[in-house]
C-alpha positions as CSV (number, residue, x, y, z in Angstrom):
1,X,0.3,0.2,0.3
2,X,2.7,2.6,1.4
3,X,3.7,1.4,-2.7
4,X,1.1,2.8,-4.0
5,X,0.8,6.2,-2.1
6,X,4.5,6.6,-3.4
7,X,3.6,5.6,-6.9
8,X,1.0,8.3,-6.7
9,X,2.4,11.0,-5.3
10,X,5.3,10.9,-7.9
11,X,2.9,10.5,-10.7
12,X,1.0,13.8,-9.2
13,X,4.4,16.1,-9.2
14,X,5.0,14.5,-12.6
15,X,1.7,15.5,-13.9
16,X,2.5,19.1,-12.1
17,X,5.7,19.3,-13.8
18,X,4.5,18.5,-17.4
19,X,1.9,21.5,-16.4
20,X,4.1,24.2,-15.3
21,X,6.6,24.2,-18.1
22,X,3.6,23.7,-20.9
23,X,2.1,27.0,-19.5
24,X,4.9,29.1,-18.2
25,X,3.7,32.4,-19.8
26,X,3.5,35.6,-18.2
27,X,-0.4,37.3,-17.8
28,X,-1.3,40.3,-17.0
29,X,-3.5,40.9,-13.9
30,X,-5.3,44.6,-13.7
31,X,-5.0,46.2,-10.3
32,X,-6.4,49.2,-8.8
33,X,-4.9,52.2,-9.8
34,X,-3.7,51.5,-13.0
35,X,-1.3,49.4,-11.7
36,X,-0.5,46.2,-14.0
37,X,1.2,42.8,-12.6
38,X,2.9,40.4,-15.1
39,X,2.4,36.9,-13.0
40,X,3.5,33.1,-14.4
41,X,0.3,31.2,-14.5
42,X,1.2,28.1,-12.5
43,X,2.2,30.6,-9.5
44,X,-1.5,32.3,-10.0
45,X,-3.1,29.1,-9.8
46,X,-1.0,27.7,-7.2
47,X,-2.0,31.0,-5.1
48,X,-6.0,30.6,-6.0
49,X,-5.4,27.1,-4.6
50,X,-3.7,27.8,-1.5
51,X,-6.2,31.0,-0.8
52,X,-9.1,28.8,-1.4
53,X,-7.8,25.3,0.6
54,X,-5.5,26.9,3.3
55,X,-9.0,28.4,5.2
56,X,-10.7,25.1,5.1
57,X,-8.2,23.6,6.4
58,X,-7.7,25.3,9.0
59,X,-11.4,25.3,10.6
60,X,-11.3,21.5,9.8
61,X,-8.0,20.8,12.4
62,X,-10.1,23.5,14.3
63,X,-13.2,21.1,14.6
64,X,-11.3,18.1,15.1
65,X,-9.5,20.0,17.9
66,X,-12.6,21.1,19.8
67,X,-14.0,17.7,18.9
68,X,-11.1,15.8,21.0
69,X,-11.7,18.3,23.5
70,X,-15.0,17.2,24.3
71,X,-14.7,13.3,23.6
72,X,-11.8,14.2,26.9
73,X,-14.7,16.2,29.1
74,X,-17.1,12.9,28.0
75,X,-14.4,10.1,29.0
76,X,-13.5,12.1,32.3
77,X,-17.1,12.4,33.3
78,X,-17.8,8.9,32.6
79,X,-14.4,7.8,34.2
80,X,-16.4,10.0,37.5
81,X,-19.8,8.3,37.4
82,X,-17.9,4.7,37.2
83,X,-15.9,5.9,40.2
84,X,-19.2,6.8,42.1
85,X,-21.1,4.1,41.1
86,X,-18.6,1.7,42.1
87,X,-18.6,3.4,45.4
88,X,-22.1,3.5,45.5
89,X,-22.2,0.0,45.1
90,X,-19.5,-0.9,47.2
91,X,-20.7,0.5,50.3
92,X,-23.9,-0.6,49.9
93,X,-22.5,-4.4,49.3
94,X,-25.2,-4.7,46.3
95,X,-22.6,-5.5,43.4
96,X,-21.8,-9.0,44.5
97,X,-26.0,-9.8,44.6
98,X,-27.3,-8.1,41.4
99,X,-27.0,-10.1,38.0
100,X,-26.0,-8.1,35.1
101,X,-29.0,-6.9,32.9
102,X,-30.4,-9.2,29.6
103,X,-29.7,-7.5,26.6
104,X,-32.4,-5.9,25.0
105,X,-34.9,-7.7,22.4
106,X,-33.9,-7.1,18.8
107,X,-35.7,-4.3,16.8
108,X,-39.1,-5.5,15.5
109,X,-39.8,-6.3,12.3
110,X,-41.6,-3.6,10.2
111,X,-44.7,-4.3,9.5
112,X,-45.2,-2.3,6.0
113,X,-43.3,-2.7,3.2
114,X,-42.7,0.9,1.0
115,X,-43.7,1.4,-1.8
116,X,-42.1,0.1,-4.8
117,X,-39.8,-2.6,-2.9
118,X,-42.6,-5.3,-3.6
């Protein structure tokens, strides 16, 4: 699998290099105040790609960070509840006399068939 990843990235680098050498032309961009900027096409495409990609990447990393924080807080709360439950059962001695709960019954089969699924 690692070989396929390496092959894919080498192929992508080759395609990018061929595109760059085939399209290395100057493009005039009209700026404000009558200014004109001469920019190579591959550099302009790279800049516009990064302008759209980087904010999305930062947002995605921020969301993952927040979800990890929430998961860690939930795990801490669960451990606290387990410790409290163990302390309560340890004091009353009910932990050794209670049996585990039976598993819930399987979901019932729907009585009606949706249209078009005969």
